[in-house]
C-alpha positions in Angstrom: 84.7 153.9 113.7 82.9 152.7 110.1 79.8 151.9 109.1 79.6 148.7 109.4 80.9 148.7 113.1 78.4 151.3 113.8 75.5 149.0 112.7 77.0 146.1 114.2 77.1 148.1 117.9 73.9 149.7 117.7 72.5 146.5 116.8 74.3 144.6 119.9 73.5 147.2 122.2 69.9 147.3 121.1 69.4 143.5 121.8 71.0 144.2 124.8 68.5 146.7 125.6 65.8 144.2 124.9 67.8 141.6 127.7 68.0 144.8 130.5 64.1 145.3 129.9 63.2 141.5 130.2 65.3 141.4 133.4 64.0 144.6 134.4 60.4 143.0 134.0 61.4 139.5 135.4 62.8 141.4 138.8 59.6 143.6 139.2 57.7 140.0 138.6 59.5 138.2 141.4 59.7 141.6 143.8 56.0 141.8 143.0 54.9 138.3 144.0 57.4 137.0 146.1 56.4 135.7 149.6 57.6 134.0 152.9 59.5 134.8 156.1 62.3 137.3 154.1 59.6 139.1 152.2 60.8 142.6 153.1 64.6 142.0 152.8 63.9 140.3 149.3 61.5 143.0 148.5 64.1 145.6 148.9 66.5 144.0 147.8 64.8 143.2 144.3 63.5 146.9 144.1 67.2 147.9 144.6 68.1 146.2 141.6 65.4 146.5 139.3 66.2 150.2 140.2 69.6 149.5 138.3 68.7 147.4 135.4 66.2 150.5 134.4 68.8 153.1 135.1 71.2 151.5 132.1 67.6 151.7 129.9 68.0 155.1 128.8 71.8 154.9 128.6 71.9 151.5 126.5 69.7 153.5 123.9 71.2 156.9 123.7 74.6 154.7 123.1 72.9 152.8 120.1 71.7 156.7 118.6 74.9 157.9 119.2 76.6 155.6 117.3 74.3 156.1 114.1 71.8 153.6 114.7 68.0 152.9 116.1 67.0 151.7 118.9 63.6 149.5 120.3 60.3 150.8 119.5 57.9 148.8 121.3 57.0 145.9 123.2 57.1 143.8 120.6 60.2 144.7 119.3 61.9 143.9 122.9 60.3 140.1 122.4 62.0 139.6 118.8 64.8 140.4 120.3 65.5 139.0 123.8 67.3 136.2 124.5 65.9 135.6 128.4 63.1 133.9 128.8 59.9 134.7 129.9 58.8 133.2 133.0 54.4 133.9 133.1 53.8 130.4 135.8 51.3 131.4 138.3 53.5 130.2 141.3 57.1 129.6 141.8 58.5 129.4 145.2 60.8 132.6 146.5 64.1 130.2 146.4 63.3 129.3 142.8 62.4 133.0 141.9 65.9 134.2 143.1 67.8 131.4 141.6 66.1 131.9 138.1 66.9 135.7 138.6 70.6 135.0 139.6 71.0 132.8 136.4 69.6 135.4 134.2 71.5 138.4 135.2 74.7 135.7 135.0 73.3 135.3 130.8 73.2 139.0 131.2 77.0 139.3 132.2 77.8 136.6 129.2 75.8 139.4 126.8 77.3 142.6 127.9 80.8 140.8 127.8 80.4 139.8 124.4 79.3 143.4 123.6 82.3 144.9 125.4 84.2 142.7 123.2 82.7 144.0 120.0 82.8 147.5 121.1 86.3 147.5 122.4 87.5 146.0 118.9 86.0 148.3 116.8 87.5 151.2 119.8 84.0 152.4 120.7 85.7 153.4 124.7 82.2 155.4 125.7 80.2 152.0 125.3 83.3 150.0 126.6 83.5 152.3 130.0 79.7 152.0 130.1 79.5 148.1 129.9 82.3 147.7 132.4 80.5 149.6 135.2 77.5 147.6 134.7 79.0 144.5 134.3 80.5 145.1 138.1 76.6 146.1 138.9 75.6 142.6 137.4 77.9 140.8 139.6 76.8 142.5 142.7 73.4 141.2 142.0 74.2 137.3 141.3 76.5 137.3 144.9 73.0 138.8 146.5 70.8 137.0 144.5 73.2 133.9 145.3 73.5 134.9 149.3 69.7 135.6 149.5 68.9 131.9 148.1 72.3 130.1 149.5 71.1 127.9 152.5 73.9 127.4 155.7 
């Protein structure tokens, strides 16, 4: 893998890491503020999803470093790189919260697939393999969020 590939992969992983941190915080925001008749079930589901997201962060940052790059240094750095949008609203309905998280996870899947294409193109098999597992986890989160917010 050449120097340009290493630079591109590290930068893509770092930007993806910013999105994962953003989604983690949004997931915890919903976890902390959701209310309603299904509170307990949603609270536990979102705690599990937040755990999946935070577990990804160290591996992403370490891959960026292993390929020779740097990674996030601050919350401000996250804010400059994130592509997922924040939601600072005082109140959002439970249905809208779950729908927004579903959409954000779908966007993260698209981002991960783009990074996957880059790492596969440059034969970075370790990064490619990690991303495949994270895509599967994100698809599971989307499924759970869809089913939880789905009205029969």
